[in-house]
N, C-alpha and C positions, 0 to 999 in steps of 0.2 A: 323513446330516444334516450341515450345515455346522458347523464348529467355531467357537465364539465365545469371546471373552475378556472378555465383560462379566460382572462378578461379581455375585452376589446380595447383597442388603443383609444386613449382619450382624444377628443377633438383638439386640434391645435397643437398637439405634441409632436415629438419626433416621429417620423414614419415608422411603421411596423417593419419587422424584418421581412425582406422580400420572400415571396412564396417559393421562389426557386432556390433560396439559400440552402446549402447542404452541409452536412458534417464534413469539415475540412480534413480530408485524409492527408494532405500535405502537412498541415499543422500537427496532426496526430503522428505523422512520421517523424517530424522534428522532435516532438516530445518523446516519442519512443526511443529515438537515438540518444537523446540526452539522458533519459532515464536508464537506458541500457548502460551507458558509461557510469552512471551513479551506482547501479546495481552491481556492476562488475567491481567497482572500487569497494563497495560494501562487502562483497564476497572476499576480496583481497584483505580487507580489514579483519574479517572473521578468520581467514586463513592465518594471517600474521599472529593474531592474538591466540588462536588455538595452538599454533606451533610453539609459541613462547610459554604458554601457561597450561596446555593440555585441556582435558575435558572433565576435570574434577572439581574439587572444593573451591579453589581460588577463582576459577572462571565462572562457576555458579554464582559466587558472591558478586562479581562485577556485573554479570548479565542481569541479575535481579536488581542491583542498585541502579543500573541504567534504565531498566524497564519501568521503575516507579515514576520518574519524571517523564519518561517517554510516553507513558500512558496518558498523562495530563496533556502532553503535546498533541496527541491524537484527539483527545477529547475537546480541547479548547483552541487548538491552533489549526493543524492541518486537517482536522475533521470539521468540527462545528463552526469555528470562526471563519475559516477559509470558505467553506461552502455557503454559509449564510451571507458573508460579505460579498462574494462574487454575485450572488443572486440579486441582492438589493442594490449594489453598486452599478451593475449592468442596467437594471431598470431605471435607476436614477439618471444615468447618462442618457438613456433613450428618451426619457420623459422630460427631464429638467435641464439637461445639458452638462457640459464638462465642469463648469464652475461649482455647481451644486454637488457633483460627485466628489470633487477634490475636497470640498468643505466637509462632506460626510467622512471621507478618509481621515482627515485630521482629527475629527471627533473620536472615531473608532480607535485610531492609533494611540491617542492620549488615554482613552479609557483602558485599552489593553495593557498599556505600560503600567498604569497604576494598579489595576486589579491583579495582573499576573505577578507583579513585584510583591504584592501582599501575599499571594499564594506561595511564592518562593520562600519568603521569610517563614511563613507558617510551616512549610514542608521541612525546612532545615531544623526548626525547633522540635517538630513532632516526628523526626526520622526514626527514633527508637520504637515508638508505638506503631508507626506504619510498617516497619520491617517485621515486627512481631506478628502483625495481622496477616501480611502478605507472604511471609516465609516462616510459618510456624514450625516447620520441620528442621530448620537450621540449628546446629549446635551453637553454644555461646560464642566460640571463637569465630565461627563463620558468620554469625549474626553481627558481631562487633565490626568485622571488616565491611560487611554490607552497609551498616549504618554510616561508617566513615565515608565510604564511596558515595552513598546517597547524598549526604550533606554537601560534598564537593560538587556534585553534578546537578543539583537542584536549579541553579540559575540558568541551566540549559533551556528550561521551559520559557523563560522570558525571551531569550535570543531567538529561538525557533518560532515563537508566537509572532514576533515582529517580522521574521522572515516569511512566515506563511501569509501575513497580512500584505506584505509587499508583493508576494507571488500572486495573491488574489487581485490586486490592482493591475498588475501586468497582464495576467490572463484575461481579465475583463476588457482590456484594450487590445486583445489579440496578440500579445507578446508572450510566446510560450517557451522558446528555446532556453533563454537565460534562466528563468525560474526553474525549469526542469533540470538544468545542469547545476543549479546551486547546491544541491545535496551532494554532488561530486566533491565540491570544495569542503563540505563537512567531513566526508570520508578521508580526503587527503590530509586535512588538518588534524583529524583524530589519529590517523596512522602515524604521520611524521612526528607531530608534537607528542603524542602519547607514548610512542616507543622511545623517542629521545629523552623525554623527562623520566620515563620509567627506567631507562638505562642509567641515568645519572643517580637515581635514588637507589637502585639495586642492579648492578651489572649482571647478576645471575638470574634476574627476573623471578624473584620470589614474591611473597605476599605484598611487600612494600612497593614493588614496581607497579602494582595495579593503581596506586595513587597517581602515577604518571598518566595512565590511561584515562583516569577521571578528568584530570586537567586538560588532556588532549581533547576530550569530548567538548569541553567549554570553548576551546580555541576553534575547533571545527564548527561549532554552532555560530560563533561570531563571524567566521568566514562565509558561512551560508547566507547570513544577513547582508554583509557588506558588499558581496559581489553583485547583488541585485540593485543596489542603490543608484549606480550610474544610469542604468536603463530607465529607472523610474524618473530620474531627474530630466532625462532627455524628453520624456513625455510632457513635461511642464509641471510636475508636482513639486511643491515646496512644503516641507513639514512646518506647521505652526501649532503649538499646543492649544487645544480648544477644549475647555471643560463644560461647554454647553451641551450636555448629554441628553437633555429633554427634547430631542429632535425626533421627528417621525421616522427618519431613516435608521437612527440608532435603535429606536424601539422595535422597528421591523426586524433588524438583525438579531436583537435579543429574543424576539418571539420565535425566530427561526432556530436560534442557537439552543434554546431550551430543549425541544424534542430531539434535535440533531446531535446533542451531546451524547445521547444514548444511541440513536439510530445510526449515525455515521461511524460510530466506533464500537459497535457491538463485537466485532471481530477481535479488537484489541482487548476489550473487557474479558472476552472469553479466553483469550490467550493468557491474560493475567490470572484468571481463575484456574486455568490449567497449571500455572506456575505454583499456585498455592498447593495443589495436589502433588505436583512434581517435587516440591520441597520436602515432602514426606517420604519420597522414594529413595533417599540416600544421595550420595555424591554422583553427579553426572547427568541425570535426566533433564535438569534445567538447561544445561549446555546443549545436550543432544536435540532437544526440542527447538531451541533457538536457532541452531545452525541448519537444521532441516527446514524449519519455517522460512528462514532467510533464503534458502535455495529455491523453495517453492515460490517465493515472492519475486524471483527473477523474471519469469514470464508474466506474472501478474503485474509487476511494476512496469515492464516494457509495454505491454499491450493494454491491460485493464486500466491502469492509471492514466495512460496516454488518451484512451478513448474517453474516460471520465473527465479529464481536464479539458479537453476540447469540446465535449458535448455540453457541459454545464452552461457556458455563456450562450451558446447557440440555442439550447432549449429555453433558457431564460428569456432571450429576445423573442422567440416564437410565442412563448406564453404571454409576454407583455403585449405583443401585437395581435393576439387572438387567432394565430395561425394554427388551428387545431390539426388540419390535415398534414401540414409540414411537421408539426410536433410529433404526431403519431409515426410518420414515415421515418424520420431521423432517429427516433428512439428505437424503433424496431431494427433499423439498420445498424445502429450502434451495438445492440445486443447480439445480432448475427455476427458482426465482426469480432466481438469478444469471444464467441464460441469458436469461430474459425481459427483464431490465433492461439487459443489456449488449450483446446481439446487435444491436438497432437502433442503439445508440451506435456500435458498431464499423462498421456500414455507413455511417453518416453521416460518421464521421471519414475513412474511406477515400475516399469520393466528393467530399467538400468540403474536403479537406486544405489545398489551396493558398489558397483565399479565407479559411479559418479562420486559418491562420498569418499571412496578410497583415494581416487585421483586428486580430489580437491583438498581434502583435510588430513589425510593420514601422513603427517609430517611432524618432525620434532617430538614434542611431548603428547601429541594427539595419537593415540594408539589405534591398532586395527580393531580392537574391541569397541572403542569410541565410535569409529567410522561405521561399524556394523550396526550398532544401536541407533545411530543417527539415521542410517538408511532405512531402518525399520519404521521410524517415525515419518520419514519423507514419503514413503509409499502411501500412507494413510492421509497425510496432508494433501497430496496431489489429487486425491479423489474429489476434493472440494474446489479445485482450481477454477474450473469453469464457472461455478456459482459465484466465487469471489469476483471474477472479472466482470461478469454481467451485472452484478450488484453495483459496481462503480458507476455504471451508466444509469441503471434503473433507479437507484436511490436519488440521484441528482434530478431525475425527472419529477419525482414527487415534490422535491423542494421547489422546482421551477413553477409548478402549478399550485404552490402553497397548500399542498396536502401533507404538511410536515408531521402531523400526528400519526399518520398511518405507519411510516417506518419506525416511529417511536414505539408504538404498541407492539409491532412485530418483534422489535429488538428486545423489549421487556420479556416477551415469551421466549425468545431465543436464549437469553441469559439463563432463565429458569430451566429451560430444557437442557442447556449445556451442563448445568450443575447436576441434573438428574443423570444424564448420560455419563458424565465423569464418574459419578459414584457407581453406576452399573458396571462400566468397563474396567475401572481400576480396583474397586473394592470387592464387588461381587464376582466378576469374571477374572480378575487378577491379570489383566493385560498390561499393566504398568503404563509407561509413557506412551506406548503405541496406542493404548485406548484413549489417551488424552488427545492425540493427533486425530484419531478417527472421529472422536466427538466433535472436534472443531470442523472437520470436513462435512459431517452430517448437518451441523448448524448452518454452515454457509449455503449448502444446497437447499435445505428447507427454507431458509430465509428468502432465497431467490424465488423459489416456486410460489411461496405465499404472496410475495410482493408482485410477481408477474400476474398472478391470478387477479389480484385486486386492481392493478393498473388496467388489465384487459377489461374488467367489469366497468371501470370508470370511463374508459374511452370508447367502449362499445366493441372495438376490434383493435388488434395489435399486430396485424399481418402474421398471424400464427401459421397460416398455410405456408408462407415463405420460410418461416423458421423450421417447420417440419421438413420441407423440401431440402433445406440446407443440411439438417441433421441426418437425413436419409442418405444424401450423397456423401457427407462427411464420414459416415460409418464405413463406407467402402474404402475411402482413402485411408482412414485410420486402421482398418483391418490390415491393409498392406503394410502400413508403418509398424503395427504390432508384430506382424510376421517377421519383418526384417530385424526388429529389436530382439525378438525371441531367438532367431537364428544366430545373430551376433553374440548373444549371451552364451549360447551353447557351443559356439565354435571359436570365434576370435577372442572372446573373453572367458573361455572356459577355465583358464588358470589365472584369473585376475588376482586371486588372493595371494599367490606366491610370485607373481611376476614383478619385475622391477618397474620403476615409475614410467620411464619413457616408452617402453614397448606397450605397457598397459594404457598409457595416455593416447598413444597412436592408434591402438585398436579401438578404444572407446570413441575417439574422434571419427574414425572410419565408419563405425556403426551409426553414429549420429548423422553424419553427412549423407550416408546412403539412405537412411530412413527419411530424413528431411527432403532429399531429392525425390524419392519415390512418392512421398505425400504430395509434394508440389506438382509433380507430373500427373498424378491421378486426379488431383483437384482441378487442374486445367482440363484434363480429358473429360471429366464429368461436367464441365461447363458451370462450375460454381461461380455465380455472378460476383460475389464479394471478392473472390480470389482474382477474377479478371479485372475488377476495379483497382485492386492493389497493384497488379502487374502493369496496368496502363498508367497509374500514377508514377510508378518507378520509371517506366519508359519515358514519360514526359520529363521527369526530373533529370534523367541521364541525357535526354536530348537537349534540354536547356543548358546542362553543364558542358 
């Protein structure tokens, strides 16, 4: 019999999650729509910035400066802290009740404020050293601009750490829409305030205008936090500083956070490692990788993040209640949904990369050459899209059953492998920034396969036959999709490089709509169960509306 770490519910505590409880596709749909809006605004943000500053030295400096505090956000906020807090907060609510859960939230919020404030001050003081380590290829002028922007944006960590903590409280109480939409307010704030302040500092949008973008980032981070507070207050939460951190709940969160600092954010760590290599490739690669990775994150954010967000509280409740069968079923279902939603997106991004990047970014100071180089990176990033999405669900499952060390060990190996692959692809083979993107995709896919194998071994079975059936049927639908994209590329988009914007955009939209429609039709004709579940959920939603 396989060994399991899912505990049974304690006698006299809140009842376990019902055995019939399922992954909430409606909640996942709400999150997906909210994240879609956020990703679109994030894309608009990149479009505006690229149009104003191009794809060279100045944009490289801003992206690197933002990436430094953004990495810590993923490590301590939206990665480790959020994941660990949701797991412990949900179990505390189920076992001890709401009052104990809110007291735990006050302790964690107080600790996060104190600790992250200290890290912020430390980062501002040490900014020159940090930039020299993470961007060793920058020339002195480029490095000096990066240091200035880094110091301005470092308080962003505190704002989004608190925002992630509030998001965790709301998600644990099955409130998903507002937290998922909060990042839209970050993008709005950073665009409007950043461009406005940048124009006041330099109407021609030279180097000095990037300081406006940095202050806009702080304003956007504040908006992301503040917009969630009314929803939290309606749930009955009132913040009171609590410095009694020797609490078993706080200790449980810290125990989870230690391994998940690495495990939940290995992708971001690898992206940062790629930036170190990219900084040595001249002006442009940092920006090209950023914009292509952002575009790859569109379907990942819409589907992978939505499934991961909704699945974590559910899997945590099932683990707390000892519902092994339900845990296994919903974990497998979540991963199948991740593949269903991201595999066609991956194929579309690979085959249509050049016209997509041209339509979205080739404006203002962002040249055709910049768009071409970004598309080259996008193709390789898209190879790992399915692995990224499935990991959002799978890693949460390890945390829910308190097997936190497993993703940690795998992530350690992934970071080391990424360094090796980066060296092989960029130094030995000379693939430049394309090799960095391919390395990231290889790591995501390998990470998923290793963790899937370990989870299968731990649970005894993981509905692998259903997964293979899905992939077999999906391969037919995806082949049809690939054929339409190929035909569109060679006919409707044959002259995309010299076409004007609107005819090119219309042709690209026609190919995407035709491909998506054909994939949807084939998936239904092949009776893919997960697609039928989605269709039925949409029909019920429309019927209620």
